[in-house]
PDB file of N, CA, C and O in Angstrom:
ATOM      1  N   UNK A   1      81.455  98.682  63.775  1.00  0.00           N
ATOM      2  CA  UNK A   1      80.365  98.852  64.721  1.00  0.00           C
ATOM      3  C   UNK A   1      79.540 100.087  64.439  1.00  0.00           C
ATOM      4  O   UNK A   1      79.911 100.935  63.627  1.00  0.00           O
ATOM      5  N   UNK A   2      78.456 100.170  65.101  1.00  0.00           N
ATOM      6  CA  UNK A   2      77.528 101.286  64.956  1.00  0.00           C
ATOM      7  C   UNK A   2      78.082 102.532  65.648  1.00  0.00           C
ATOM      8  O   UNK A   2      78.818 102.438  66.630  1.00  0.00           O
ATOM      9  N   UNK A   3      77.716 103.689  65.119  1.00  0.00           N
ATOM     10  CA  UNK A   3      78.156 104.952  65.721  1.00  0.00           C
ATOM     11  C   UNK A   3      77.432 105.205  67.043  1.00  0.00           C
ATOM     12  O   UNK A   3      77.932 105.927  67.905  1.00  0.00           O
ATOM     13  N   UNK A   4      76.268 104.613  67.190  1.00  0.00           N
ATOM     14  CA  UNK A   4      75.495 104.789  68.420  1.00  0.00           C
ATOM     15  C   UNK A   4      75.853 103.665  69.383  1.00  0.00           C
ATOM     16  O   UNK A   4      75.635 102.489  69.092  1.00  0.00           O
ATOM     17  N   UNK A   5      76.406 104.041  70.534  1.00  0.00           N
ATOM     18  CA  UNK A   5      76.795 103.028  71.511  1.00  0.00           C
ATOM     19  C   UNK A   5      75.599 102.598  72.345  1.00  0.00           C
ATOM     20  O   UNK A   5      74.695 103.390  72.614  1.00  0.00           O
ATOM     21  N   UNK A   6      75.605 101.366  72.740  1.00  0.00           N
ATOM     22  CA  UNK A   6      74.571 100.874  73.647  1.00  0.00           C
ATOM     23  C   UNK A   6      74.681 101.638  74.964  1.00  0.00           C
ATOM     24  O   UNK A   6      75.783 101.951  75.414  1.00  0.00           O
ATOM     25  N   UNK A   7      73.547 101.933  75.578  1.00  0.00           N
ATOM     26  CA  UNK A   7      73.593 102.710  76.828  1.00  0.00           C
ATOM     27  C   UNK A   7      74.524 102.131  77.890  1.00  0.00           C
ATOM     28  O   UNK A   7      75.227 102.879  78.570  1.00  0.00           O
ATOM     29  N   UNK A   8      74.536 100.801  78.040  1.00  0.00           N
ATOM     30  CA  UNK A   8      75.403 100.228  79.079  1.00  0.00           C
ATOM     31  C   UNK A   8      76.877 100.410  78.748  1.00  0.00           C
ATOM     32  O   UNK A   8      77.704 100.492  79.656  1.00  0.00           O
ATOM     33  N   UNK A   9      77.226 100.476  77.458  1.00  0.00           N
ATOM     34  CA  UNK A   9      78.621 100.713  77.078  1.00  0.00           C
ATOM     35  C   UNK A   9      79.052 102.107  77.512  1.00  0.00           C
ATOM     36  O   UNK A   9      80.136 102.289  78.066  1.00  0.00           O
ATOM     37  N   UNK A  10      78.191 103.089  77.255  1.00  0.00           N
ATOM     38  CA  UNK A  10      78.509 104.463  77.654  1.00  0.00           C
ATOM     39  C   UNK A  10      78.616 104.552  79.172  1.00  0.00           C
ATOM     40  O   UNK A  10      79.502 105.217  79.707  1.00  0.00           O
ATOM     41  N   UNK A  11      77.710 103.880  79.849  1.00  0.00           N
ATOM     42  CA  UNK A  11      77.705 103.869  81.317  1.00  0.00           C
ATOM     43  C   UNK A  11      79.033 103.309  81.823  1.00  0.00           C
ATOM     44  O   UNK A  11      79.667 103.885  82.707  1.00  0.00           O
ATOM     45  N   UNK A  12      79.443 102.174  81.248  1.00  0.00           N
ATOM     46  CA  UNK A  12      80.694 101.538  81.678  1.00  0.00           C
ATOM     47  C   UNK A  12      81.907 102.402  81.373  1.00  0.00           C
ATOM     48  O   UNK A  12      82.844 102.454  82.169  1.00  0.00           O
ATOM     49  N   UNK A  13      81.903 103.082  80.228  1.00  0.00           N
ATOM     50  CA  UNK A  13      83.015 103.973  79.888  1.00  0.00           C
ATOM     51  C   UNK A  13      83.107 105.123  80.888  1.00  0.00           C
ATOM     52  O   UNK A  13      84.198 105.505  81.310  1.00  0.00           O
ATOM     53  N   UNK A  14      81.968 105.661  81.257  1.00  0.00           N
ATOM     54  CA  UNK A  14      81.944 106.760  82.227  1.00  0.00           C
ATOM     55  C   UNK A  14      82.462 106.285  83.581  1.00  0.00           C
ATOM     56  O   UNK A  14      83.272 106.959  84.218  1.00  0.00           O
ATOM     57  N   UNK A  15      81.988 105.123  84.012  1.00  0.00           N
ATOM     58  CA  UNK A  15      82.436 104.565  85.295  1.00  0.00           C
ATOM     59  C   UNK A  15      83.939 104.325  85.258  1.00  0.00           C
ATOM     60  O   UNK A  15      84.642 104.625  86.223  1.00  0.00           O
ATOM     61  N   UNK A  16      84.431 103.784  84.146  1.00  0.00           N
ATOM     62  CA  UNK A  16      85.865 103.514  84.022  1.00  0.00           C
ATOM     63  C   UNK A  16      86.669 104.811  84.056  1.00  0.00           C
ATOM     64  O   UNK A  16      87.720 104.872  84.694  1.00  0.00           O
ATOM     65  N   UNK A  17      86.187 105.842  83.377  1.00  0.00           N
ATOM     66  CA  UNK A  17      86.904 107.123  83.355  1.00  0.00           C
ATOM     67  C   UNK A  17      87.076 107.665  84.771  1.00  0.00           C
ATOM     68  O   UNK A  17      88.140 108.176  85.121  1.00  0.00           O
ATOM     69  N   UNK A  18      86.039 107.554  85.569  1.00  0.00           N
ATOM     70  CA  UNK A  18      86.111 108.066  86.936  1.00  0.00           C
ATOM     71  C   UNK A  18      86.917 107.120  87.828  1.00  0.00           C
ATOM     72  O   UNK A  18      87.626 107.557  88.734  1.00  0.00           O
ATOM     73  N   UNK A  19      86.799 105.830  87.560  1.00  0.00           N
ATOM     74  CA  UNK A  19      87.601 104.860  88.313  1.00  0.00           C
ATOM     75  C   UNK A  19      89.088 105.112  88.069  1.00  0.00           C
ATOM     76  O   UNK A  19      89.911 104.930  88.966  1.00  0.00           O
ATOM     77  N   UNK A  20      89.424 105.533  86.849  1.00  0.00           N
ATOM     78  CA  UNK A  20      90.825 105.813  86.513  1.00  0.00           C
ATOM     79  C   UNK A  20      91.410 106.959  87.341  1.00  0.00           C
ATOM     80  O   UNK A  20      92.627 107.038  87.507  1.00  0.00           O
ATOM     81  N   UNK A  21      90.560 107.845  87.862  1.00  0.00           N
ATOM     82  CA  UNK A  21      91.078 108.904  88.734  1.00  0.00           C
ATOM     83  C   UNK A  21      90.947 108.520  90.209  1.00  0.00           C
ATOM     84  O   UNK A  21      91.101 109.356  91.100  1.00  0.00           O
ATOM     85  N   UNK A  22      90.656 107.232  90.449  1.00  0.00           N
ATOM     86  CA  UNK A  22      90.725 106.710  91.807  1.00  0.00           C
ATOM     87  C   UNK A  22      89.409 106.588  92.563  1.00  0.00           C
ATOM     88  O   UNK A  22      89.410 106.342  93.769  1.00  0.00           O
ATOM     89  N   UNK A  23      88.294 106.756  91.873  1.00  0.00           N
ATOM     90  CA  UNK A  23      86.993 106.643  92.541  1.00  0.00           C
ATOM     91  C   UNK A  23      86.432 105.250  92.283  1.00  0.00           C
ATOM     92  O   UNK A  23      86.336 104.840  91.126  1.00  0.00           O
ATOM     93  N   UNK A  24      86.063 104.514  93.318  1.00  0.00           N
ATOM     94  CA  UNK A  24      85.562 103.148  93.114  1.00  0.00           C
ATOM     95  C   UNK A  24      84.223 103.102  92.377  1.00  0.00           C
ATOM     96  O   UNK A  24      83.384 103.994  92.507  1.00  0.00           O
ATOM     97  N   UNK A  25      84.057 102.037  91.602  1.00  0.00           N
ATOM     98  CA  UNK A  25      82.845 101.802  90.809  1.00  0.00           C
ATOM     99  C   UNK A  25      81.575 101.961  91.650  1.00  0.00           C
ATOM    100  O   UNK A  25      80.608 102.584  91.211  1.00  0.00           O
ATOM    101  N   UNK A  26      81.583 101.397  92.854  1.00  0.00           N
ATOM    102  CA  UNK A  26      80.359 101.429  93.678  1.00  0.00           C
ATOM    103  C   UNK A  26      79.987 102.851  94.097  1.00  0.00           C
ATOM    104  O   UNK A  26      78.827 103.125  94.406  1.00  0.00           O
ATOM    105  N   UNK A  27      80.959 103.746  94.107  1.00  0.00           N
ATOM    106  CA  UNK A  27      80.700 105.151  94.418  1.00  0.00           C
ATOM    107  C   UNK A  27      80.160 105.885  93.193  1.00  0.00           C
ATOM    108  O   UNK A  27      79.267 106.726  93.304  1.00  0.00           O
ATOM    109  N   UNK A  28      80.708 105.560  92.031  1.00  0.00           N
ATOM    110  CA  UNK A  28      80.370 106.277  90.795  1.00  0.00           C
ATOM    111  C   UNK A  28      78.980 105.929  90.268  1.00  0.00           C
ATOM    112  O   UNK A  28      78.247 106.812  89.822  1.00  0.00           O
ATOM    113  N   UNK A  29      78.616 104.652  90.316  1.00  0.00           N
ATOM    114  CA  UNK A  29      77.373 104.212  89.669  1.00  0.00           C
ATOM    115  C   UNK A  29      76.123 104.973  90.116  1.00  0.00           C
ATOM    116  O   UNK A  29      75.371 105.444  89.262  1.00  0.00           O
ATOM    117  N   UNK A  30      75.871 105.113  91.432  1.00  0.00           N
ATOM    118  CA  UNK A  30      74.663 105.854  91.824  1.00  0.00           C
ATOM    119  C   UNK A  30      74.719 107.332  91.430  1.00  0.00           C
ATOM    120  O   UNK A  30      73.693 107.928  91.103  1.00  0.00           O
ATOM    121  N   UNK A  31      75.911 107.917  91.462  1.00  0.00           N
ATOM    122  CA  UNK A  31      76.069 109.326  91.080  1.00  0.00           C
ATOM    123  C   UNK A  31      75.754 109.489  89.593  1.00  0.00           C
ATOM    124  O   UNK A  31      75.063 110.427  89.196  1.00  0.00           O
ATOM    125  N   UNK A  32      76.265 108.572  88.782  1.00  0.00           N
ATOM    126  CA  UNK A  32      76.011 108.626  87.341  1.00  0.00           C
ATOM    127  C   UNK A  32      74.521 108.457  87.051  1.00  0.00           C
ATOM    128  O   UNK A  32      73.974 109.153  86.196  1.00  0.00           O
ATOM    129  N   UNK A  33      73.876 107.554  87.743  1.00  0.00           N
ATOM    130  CA  UNK A  33      72.431 107.359  87.546  1.00  0.00           C
ATOM    131  C   UNK A  33      71.659 108.643  87.849  1.00  0.00           C
ATOM    132  O   UNK A  33      70.742 109.011  87.114  1.00  0.00           O
ATOM    133  N   UNK A  34      72.032 109.320  88.932  1.00  0.00           N
ATOM    134  CA  UNK A  34      71.363 110.580  89.293  1.00  0.00           C
ATOM    135  C   UNK A  34      71.625 111.658  88.251  1.00  0.00           C
ATOM    136  O   UNK A  34      70.720 112.411  87.891  1.00  0.00           O
ATOM    137  N   UNK A  35      72.864 111.732  87.764  1.00  0.00           N
ATOM    138  CA  UNK A  35      73.194 112.733  86.749  1.00  0.00           C
ATOM    139  C   UNK A  35      72.399 112.494  85.471  1.00  0.00           C
ATOM    140  O   UNK A  35      71.903 113.441  84.861  1.00  0.00           O
ATOM    141  N   UNK A  36      72.276 111.242  85.068  1.00  0.00           N
ATOM    142  CA  UNK A  36      71.507 110.923  83.863  1.00  0.00           C
ATOM    143  C   UNK A  36      70.063 111.383  84.022  1.00  0.00           C
ATOM    144  O   UNK A  36      69.460 111.890  83.076  1.00  0.00           O
ATOM    145  N   UNK A  37      69.513 111.205  85.216  1.00  0.00           N
ATOM    146  CA  UNK A  37      68.155 111.695  85.488  1.00  0.00           C
ATOM    147  C   UNK A  37      68.114 113.213  85.392  1.00  0.00           C
ATOM    148  O   UNK A  37      67.237 113.778  84.737  1.00  0.00           O
ATOM    149  N   UNK A  38      69.059 113.866  86.045  1.00  0.00           N
ATOM    150  CA  UNK A  38      69.100 115.333  86.075  1.00  0.00           C
ATOM    151  C   UNK A  38      69.247 115.905  84.665  1.00  0.00           C
ATOM    152  O   UNK A  38      68.629 116.916  84.335  1.00  0.00           O
ATOM    153  N   UNK A  39      70.067 115.257  83.836  1.00  0.00           N
ATOM    154  CA  UNK A  39      70.347 115.755  82.484  1.00  0.00           C
ATOM    155  C   UNK A  39      69.454 115.123  81.421  1.00  0.00           C
ATOM    156  O   UNK A  39      69.722 115.270  80.229  1.00  0.00           O
ATOM    157  N   UNK A  40      68.401 114.425  81.830  1.00  0.00           N
ATOM    158  CA  UNK A  40      67.508 113.784  80.852  1.00  0.00           C
ATOM    159  C   UNK A  40      68.261 112.867  79.894  1.00  0.00           C
ATOM    160  O   UNK A  40      68.017 112.902  78.688  1.00  0.00           O
ATOM    161  N   UNK A  41      69.156 112.061  80.408  1.00  0.00           N
ATOM    162  CA  UNK A  41      69.959 111.133  79.600  1.00  0.00           C
ATOM    163  C   UNK A  41      70.795 111.826  78.526  1.00  0.00           C
ATOM    164  O   UNK A  41      71.078 111.228  77.488  1.00  0.00           O
ATOM    165  N   UNK A  42      71.190 113.066  78.758  1.00  0.00           N
ATOM    166  CA  UNK A  42      72.020 113.789  77.796  1.00  0.00           C
ATOM    167  C   UNK A  42      73.496 113.452  78.045  1.00  0.00           C
ATOM    168  O   UNK A  42      74.165 114.070  78.873  1.00  0.00           O
ATOM    169  N   UNK A  43      73.974 112.456  77.301  1.00  0.00           N
ATOM    170  CA  UNK A  43      75.353 111.994  77.488  1.00  0.00           C
ATOM    171  C   UNK A  43      76.379 113.036  77.102  1.00  0.00           C
ATOM    172  O   UNK A  43      77.488 113.047  77.637  1.00  0.00           O
ATOM    173  N   UNK A  44      76.018 113.925  76.165  1.00  0.00           N
ATOM    174  CA  UNK A  44      76.968 114.957  75.736  1.00  0.00           C
ATOM    175  C   UNK A  44      77.396 115.811  76.933  1.00  0.00           C
ATOM    176  O   UNK A  44      78.571 116.150  77.076  1.00  0.00           O
ATOM    177  N   UNK A  45      76.434 116.153  77.786  1.00  0.00           N
ATOM    178  CA  UNK A  45      76.759 116.955  78.976  1.00  0.00           C
ATOM    179  C   UNK A  45      77.637 116.179  79.950  1.00  0.00           C
ATOM    180  O   UNK A  45      78.515 116.749  80.597  1.00  0.00           O
ATOM    181  N   UNK A  46      77.397 114.894  80.048  1.00  0.00           N
ATOM    182  CA  UNK A  46      78.153 114.072  80.996  1.00  0.00           C
ATOM    183  C   UNK A  46      79.579 113.824  80.493  1.00  0.00           C
ATOM    184  O   UNK A  46      80.529 113.831  81.277  1.00  0.00           O
ATOM    185  N   UNK A  47      79.722 113.605  79.187  1.00  0.00           N
ATOM    186  CA  UNK A  47      81.048 113.308  78.623  1.00  0.00           C
ATOM    187  C   UNK A  47      81.925 114.550  78.464  1.00  0.00           C
ATOM    188  O   UNK A  47      83.149 114.447  78.376  1.00  0.00           O
ATOM    189  N   UNK A  48      81.293 115.718  78.430  1.00  0.00           N
ATOM    190  CA  UNK A  48      82.011 116.968  78.215  1.00  0.00           C
ATOM    191  C   UNK A  48      83.181 117.096  79.192  1.00  0.00           C
ATOM    192  O   UNK A  48      83.067 116.753  80.369  1.00  0.00           O
ATOM    193  N   UNK A  49      84.298 117.594  78.683  1.00  0.00           N
ATOM    194  CA  UNK A  49      85.497 117.801  79.508  1.00  0.00           C
ATOM    195  C   UNK A  49      85.891 116.549  80.281  1.00  0.00           C
ATOM    196  O   UNK A  49      86.140 116.607  81.485  1.00  0.00           O
ATOM    197  N   UNK A  50      85.946 115.425  79.588  1.00  0.00           N
ATOM    198  CA  UNK A  50      86.379 114.166  80.197  1.00  0.00           C
ATOM    199  C   UNK A  50      85.573 113.803  81.439  1.00  0.00           C
ATOM    200  O   UNK A  50      86.130 113.480  82.488  1.00  0.00           O
ATOM    201  N   UNK A  51      84.273 113.860  81.301  1.00  0.00           N
ATOM    202  CA  UNK A  51      83.365 113.460  82.392  1.00  0.00           C
ATOM    203  C   UNK A  51      83.500 114.359  83.615  1.00  0.00           C
ATOM    204  O   UNK A  51      83.350 113.909  84.751  1.00  0.00           O
ATOM    205  N   UNK A  52      83.782 115.625  83.369  1.00  0.00           N
ATOM    206  CA  UNK A  52      83.962 116.561  84.483  1.00  0.00           C
ATOM    207  C   UNK A  52      82.722 116.661  85.373  1.00  0.00           C
ATOM    208  O   UNK A  52      82.839 116.688  86.598  1.00  0.00           O
ATOM    209  N   UNK A  53      81.537 116.715  84.763  1.00  0.00           N
ATOM    210  CA  UNK A  53      80.303 116.820  85.560  1.00  0.00           C
ATOM    211  C   UNK A  53      80.177 115.625  86.498  1.00  0.00           C
ATOM    212  O   UNK A  53      79.782 115.765  87.655  1.00  0.00           O
ATOM    213  N   UNK A  54      80.517 114.457  85.982  1.00  0.00           N
ATOM    214  CA  UNK A  54      80.440 113.240  86.792  1.00  0.00           C
ATOM    215  C   UNK A  54      81.478 113.274  87.914  1.00  0.00           C
ATOM    216  O   UNK A  54      81.176 112.935  89.058  1.00  0.00           O
ATOM    217  N   UNK A  55      82.686 113.680  87.581  1.00  0.00           N
ATOM    218  CA  UNK A  55      83.732 113.770  88.603  1.00  0.00           C
ATOM    219  C   UNK A  55      83.325 114.767  89.685  1.00  0.00           C
ATOM    220  O   UNK A  55      83.442 114.484  90.877  1.00  0.00           O
ATOM    221  N   UNK A  56      82.843 115.939  89.259  1.00  0.00           N
ATOM    222  CA  UNK A  56      82.423 116.963  90.225  1.00  0.00           C
ATOM    223  C   UNK A  56      81.291 116.447  91.104  1.00  0.00           C
ATOM    224  O   UNK A  56      81.310 116.632  92.321  1.00  0.00           O
ATOM    225  N   UNK A  57      80.308 115.801  90.489  1.00  0.00           N
ATOM    226  CA  UNK A  57      79.158 115.289  91.240  1.00  0.00           C
ATOM    227  C   UNK A  57      79.593 114.216  92.236  1.00  0.00           C
ATOM    228  O   UNK A  57      79.021 114.098  93.320  1.00  0.00           O
ATOM    229  N   UNK A  58      80.602 113.440  91.867  1.00  0.00           N
ATOM    230  CA  UNK A  58      81.097 112.387  92.750  1.00  0.00           C
ATOM    231  C   UNK A  58      81.690 112.987  94.025  1.00  0.00           C
ATOM    232  O   UNK A  58      81.616 112.384  95.096  1.00  0.00           O
ATOM    233  N   UNK A  59      82.276 114.171  93.902  1.00  0.00           N
ATOM    234  CA  UNK A  59      82.905 114.816  95.059  1.00  0.00           C
ATOM    235  C   UNK A  59      81.965 115.735  95.827  1.00  0.00           C
ATOM    236  O   UNK A  59      82.357 116.302  96.847  1.00  0.00           O
ATOM    237  N   UNK A  60      80.718 115.894  95.351  1.00  0.00           N
ATOM    238  CA  UNK A  60      79.766 116.792  96.036  1.00  0.00           C
ATOM    239  C   UNK A  60      79.439 116.290  97.418  1.00  0.00           C
ATOM    240  O   UNK A  60      78.659 116.917  98.134  1.00  0.00           O
TER     241      UNK A  60
END
């Protein structure tokens, strides 16, 4: 496969990572969308430290 993942694949991986710590998909998706806007679609920032930014934002 290609080294560049399709955006929806990355989105699903992020949602799954947060779901694995017990947060439901319906809670994570809008938070992830907002983070992508805030970070200008910079996935590196979102994936850093096992999606820590996403996890933190989910609990804000």
